[in-house]
N, C-alpha and C positions, 0 to 999 in steps of 0.2 A: 236719302232714304236710310232709315236705321237698319244696320246689319242684323240678320237673324241670329238670335242667341243660341249658343250650343246647349245641349242637354245638361251639361255640368253647370253652366251659368244659371239656367232656369232652376235647377235643383237648389243652388246656393241661395237664390232669391227667395224661394219658397221657405227654406229653412230660416232665413233672416226674418221673414214675415211672421213665421210661427213663434220665433223666440221673442218678437216684439210684443206679442199679445200678453196681457196680464189678467186674463179672465180667471176667476177662481176655478180650481179643479172640482169637477162633480164628484159626489160620493159614490156614484155608480157609473159604470161604462157598459156598453153593449158589445158582446163578443159572440160571434156565431149565432146571432139572432136571439140571444138571451142576456138578461141583465145580470152583471156580476159586480161585486164590490171591488173598489180599487185595491184593497189589501190582497185580494185573490190574484189580481194581475201582478202585483209586486212579488207575491210568492212564486208565480210562474216564471218570473225573471231572475230567480235566485241563481247564483253561480253553480255550475256543474261540479258536484263533489263525488269522489269515488266512494264505494261502500265502506272502505277502510276509514276514510276521513269522516264519514257520517257516524260510524261506530265510535271513533275517537271523541267526536263532539258529544255524543250521548254519554260517554263515560265521564267526561269532564262535567257535563250538565248534572248528572246524577249526584256528583259530589259537591255541587255548588249551592249557593244560597238561592238560586233560581228555582230549585225544586223543593217541595215539602219533604221529599225523601232525603235530600241533602241536608235540610235543616232539622231533620229527625222529628218532624211534627207527627203527632198521633194520626194514624190513618183515618180514623173516624171524623176528624176535624178538618181534613183536607178538602179543597175544592174538587169539583168533578174532574176537571182536566188533570189536576195533580194526582188524584186517586188513580186515574187511568194510567198515568206514567208510572206511578209507584207499583201498581199491580202487575204491569207488564214487565217492569224491571226485575222485581223479585221473583216472578215466575221463571224467567229465563235463568237468573242466577242460581236459584235453588234446584230446579229440575235438571239443569245441566250439570250441577255439582253432585246431586244425590238422588235424583228422580223425584217423582211425585210423593213418594213415601217421606222423603226429607222435607219436601215442600209443606206437607200437612203437619209435620212435627215441629218445625222451627217457627219463629215469629212470623214468617211469611204466611202462615195459616190464616192470619187475620184478614188477608186479602182474598181468600178463597171464595167467600160468598159473592164477591164482586168480579172475579177474574173473567168469567165468561162474558159479562157485559163489557168489560174493558177490551177484550179481544175483538168483539163486534164493533166497538167504537173506533178502533183504528183500521178496521177492515180485514182482520185476521179471522175469517170465518172458519177455516179448517182447524186452526189452533183452538178456537172457541169450542168446537165439537170435541176435540181431544180432551180439553179441560173438563168439559161436561161429563164425558165418559169416565174420567179419572175420579171425579167427585162422586158419581153414582157408584162406582166400584168400591171406593173407600168408605162411603157412608150411604148405604142403600136405603136407610131410613131418614135421610136428610142430614145436612151438616149440623153438628151440635151447636147450639146457641152459645155455649160457654167455651172459651178458648182453652181452658184447662182440660175440659172433657175431650176436646178435639185432640189435644196433645196426648192424652192418656190413651185414646183410641188408636192414634197413629203409632204409638210405642208398642202396641200389642196387636197389630194387624195379623190375621191368620195367614198361613203360608199361601193359601189359595189367592187371597187378596194381594199379597206381595207379588206373586207370580203374574197376576193380571195387570198390576200396576207397572211391572217391569216391561210387559209387552206394550203398554200404552206409552211408557217412556221412550221406547224405540221409535214409535210413530212420531213423537214430539221431536226427537233428534234428527229426523229427516227434514225438518223445517218446511212443511208444505206451504207455509206463509213466510215471506221475508220479513221477520219481525223488526229487524234493524231499519229497513227501508220504510216500513209502515209507521213505526214509532217516530222516526225522524220526520216524516211527512206530517204526522199529527202535531208534533212539537212546533214545526215551522208554521203550521196553520193557526197556532195559538200564541202569538208573540206577547199578548197581554198577560200571559201566565209565565212563559218561559224566556221571553226576550227573543232577539233574533239570533239563531244559531250561527249565522255567518258574520256576526259583529267583529270588528277589528280586534277586540280584546282577546278573542279566541286565537286569532292569528298571532297576536303579540305574544301570548303565552308560548305558542309553538316556536316562535323565533327566539325568545329568551332561553328556552330549553336547549335549542341547538347551539346557541352561543355559549351556554354554560358547559356543554359537553366539549366544545372546542377549547375553552379555557382550561378544562381539566387535562385535555390531551397535550396542550402546550406546556403545562406545568410538569408533566411526567418526564 
């Protein structure tokens, strides 16, 4: 009589049988009772990254060919996902550097008619509300259709408008939405536009940078 197999042996047999199958993978799977695309499952299996690592990846991405921002393509000609990335990226850069007053004055003003939509697209609802209030405060009659007119208006905001924008700046600086996490999640969910943010080439760059520093230290 054949001896009873242990749980480990049974598990090994099941794994072997699964590996031996060559059935094509379906385009969709079922999870928690609902149909999801395989790409969504792959995204959920991404390696765990710290907020600092995600921020570093976004910085490299912003300066790479993978983004229209990095390629310096005109904002109006960018695809929707690229516009969303560009709008969020310049929003953070400009407001953190000089507030919404600077945001409406610099070239970033080109993204202002779209920035509220971009915030909603990544799930930053509170940031969207802050941006909407800043736009209404700066341009109560609506955003000027001409970029030059917008710049001229921003250069001559009344003191009352500047004061109100400063107060809105303070609300933005509190980061009611984690823009780094939300933007990273959006990028990771659109590999057709931005590639895989966890690709080995990113890790390779990090390793090369560390080796370069070590070589410098050795040479000193």
